[in-house]
N, C-alpha and C positions, 0 to 999 in steps of 0.2 A: 268714224269712232273705230269702225274696223282697222282702218290702214294705222290708229295711234296704237292699238293693243300689237297690232304686227310689228308695227316698231319696235315696242317694247320688248317684244317677245325678242328680236334681233339684235338688239343692243343691251341686254338687259345687264350685262357684264361676263366676263371671262369665266366666273364661278359655274359650278354644275348646278343645275337647278334641283331645287329639292323635290320630292315627290307627294308633300303632304298636302291636304287641304285641311281647312278651317270653317267649322260652320256654327253660326252663333243665331242664338232665338233670344228676343227680347221684346221687354216690354215698357211702356214710358206711360205717366201722368203728367199731365201738363195743363197748363190754365192759359186758354187763348185769348187773343185779342184781334181788333182789326173790324174790318167792315164786307160788307157784299152790296152789289148795287146792278141791276138787270134790267136794260132798257128794251124795249120791243115796238119797233115802228117809233111812231112819236108819242107814244106812253112811257114817258120819263119813270124810272126805277126810283124806289122808294131806298135812300140810304140806310142799311139796316147794321148796326153794331152788334156784331156776334158775340159779343158778352153779355152787354145789357139788352141790348135791343131783341135778342133773340135768346137769349137766358142760356147759353152755352157756359155754363162754371168750368167744366173740365173738358178735357182731350186726351181721348185715351187710342193709342198707337202700339200694334204690333209691327216688329222688325225683325227680317232673316237676313242674314249677311254672311256670304262666304267669298274667301280669299285664297290664292294659293300662291306661294313664292315662284317666282319663275327662275330667279339665281340668287345670289346673295344679297344682290344689291336692287331687285325688282319686285314687283308683286303685282297679280292681277285682281282687281274685287269688283264683286256683284251684290247688290243690295235692291229687298224688296221691303215696302213700308205699307199699311192699311191703317186707316185712321177713324174714328167715330167721333161726330160734331152734332151732340143732341142736348135739346134745351127747350125751355118753352119760356115765355112772358106775355104779358097782356097790354094789348096796344088801344090806346082812344080814340085813334082815328084809323080812316083805312090806310091800307097798306100798298102798292105796287109794284110788282115782280113779275116780268117777264110779260107783262101785257095783261096780267091778271089783278083783279081788283079785290084784295082779300078784306071782309068787313072787320069793322072795329072787333075786338076780343083777344081770344086766344091766338097767338101766331107761336110755331114751334119750328126748330130746327131738327129734320131727320135726315140728315146727312150721316150713313151709315159706315160700317168698314166697308161694303162693295162698291160703297159710292166715289169713295177717297182711296186712289191707288197710287205709288209711287216707285218707279223702277230706277236703278240707277249702274252705270259701268265705269271704271276707274282704272288706269294704269298708274301705279306707285313705282317712284324711284327715289331712292337713297342718295340725298344731298349732301351731308357731313356728322359726324361723331361729335360729339363733344362731353366735357365731365367726366365722370366715372361711369362709362357705359351708356350714355344718352345719344341720341341720333334723332335728327330731322330729315323727313320724306317731304318729297313733292308731288301731285297727283294730277293730272290730266283727265277727263272724262265726259260724261254727258247724263244728265236727269230726264225723265219722263213722267209728268203728273196727268194721272188720269181724274179727273174731278168732276161729280154730277150733283152738284149743290141742291138740296131739296128740302123746301119749307113745306110746312101744312097750316091748315086755318082753314076759316068758313069764307066759301066763293062769293061776293058779293051777288045778287040777283041780276045788277046791271053790269056786272062784268063783259068785258070784251074778248078775254082770253079765258082760259079754264086750266093751264099750266102751271105747277106751281113748281117748276124744276128748270136749272138751266146747266146743260150738258157743256160745260168748260170744256172737255177733254175732245169733244169732236174736233177744235180748231188747233189743237195741241201740238207743239212740234219737240225734239229734243232739245234742251238747254245744255250748251257747252258749261262746262266747272271747271275750275283751278281750286289746289288746296294744299295746304301744310298741314304737316301730322308729328307732332313730338312724343317720342317714346323714353322715358327717362328710368330706369330700376331706384326704387327707395330699397329694398332688400333682396334677398335672391329668390322669392316670392311674390312682392307686392311692387308694383312698377305704375308709375304717372302717365296720363295718356292726356292728349291736347288735340284736338282737331279743328279747322277751321276750313270751311269750303263756301265756293261763291258761283253763283253761275248767273248768267245775263243775256237776253234777246232782245237786241233792239226790235224799233217797228218793223217787221218784217211782213212780205206777202204770206199767208197761212197755207196757200195753194189750195184753197178751199172756199166757195162761195155760198153767201146765206143772203139773198136780197143784194147783190154783187160784192166785189173784192172783200174778204175777212183780212183785218191786218192786226196781226199779234204782237206784244211785247209781253216779256215776264222777266222774273227776279228770282232766285232761290240763294238763302243764305244759311251757314249752319254752322254752330258753334257746339264744343263737347267740351267736357272737363272731369275726368274720370280716373279710377283706382283699378287696377286690373289685378287679380290676385291667381297665382298659380294652385290649383287645388290638387292636381295629381298630374302626371305625367302627359297624360290626353285631354282633361278638364281644366278650366279656366272659368273664372266669374268676373265680373266688371259691374260696376256701380259707377253711375256717371249723373253729371247735370248738362242740361243743354238749352239751346237756344235756338229757334229756327223762323224763318220766314219765309213765306211765299205770296208772291204777285202776280198778278196776271190781267193782263187787259186785251178785250177784242173789240175790235171797231167796225163796223160794215154801214151800209146805208138803213139795213134793217136792226142791227143790233147794236148795243151800246153795254158792256159786260164788263165789270172791274171786282175782282176780288183782292183783298188785302186782309192776309192771315198770317199773325205773329204767333208763337206759344216759346212756355220758356215752363220748366220741371225737371223732374227726375227719371232715370229709367235704371233698370235691371239686367241684365245679359248673360247667360252660359253657352261657354265656347267648347266647342269637342273637335279634337283635331284627329287626323285619321291618314 
């Protein structure tokens, strides 16, 4: 990743680099879908539907982004996000999670903001211009997700385990990403934005051991469509719709952990240039 950024800096173009930074703070409100399943040794985990089985109706995300032009044709971008998955449902049968038996009754997802954090960095390169001021950019980078998925319920008296969380982040590795980014002015102050990025890590050795070698696979996808409005010389606001997907698999003799999390919704961000 550092080599890619350094390369981008060197070949960013002959134009003189701008001195300004952009920092944007945004909030998102989404509807989650997908499932999570956590095995511990021979105790197969129950496949828990995140939206219906755990009652997570909404997903809130805080997002901080920063970027800086390196030249007229290249930019450096950084991102940080933290999300909340909170909800509850009622089960009529025992649930198995990470070797723990949860008695029938209330079952909740309590994966709060500090449990679900993501970082990303990317180098953007201008690809072409089109229409009346439109531009298309490409990007290459990496993302790193730290997820500690937590549930809450009454542990059964005969349960082998007592732990109601799975720290997916322990096996995490950076995932390489590629993206395309469209910017098109509608008026002097209003701009259409569209972004798509995807990352994939095939089955690899996570370089960690937990009951033997742990193998990891992961997929990250993101699509956004927004309107960006220039409020003043230094301030602008963006409203956008998004769809995101995160899938992670971990496999060893001791563990077999899978999460599939998709979300779609809307977000608003305020950007300051300095």
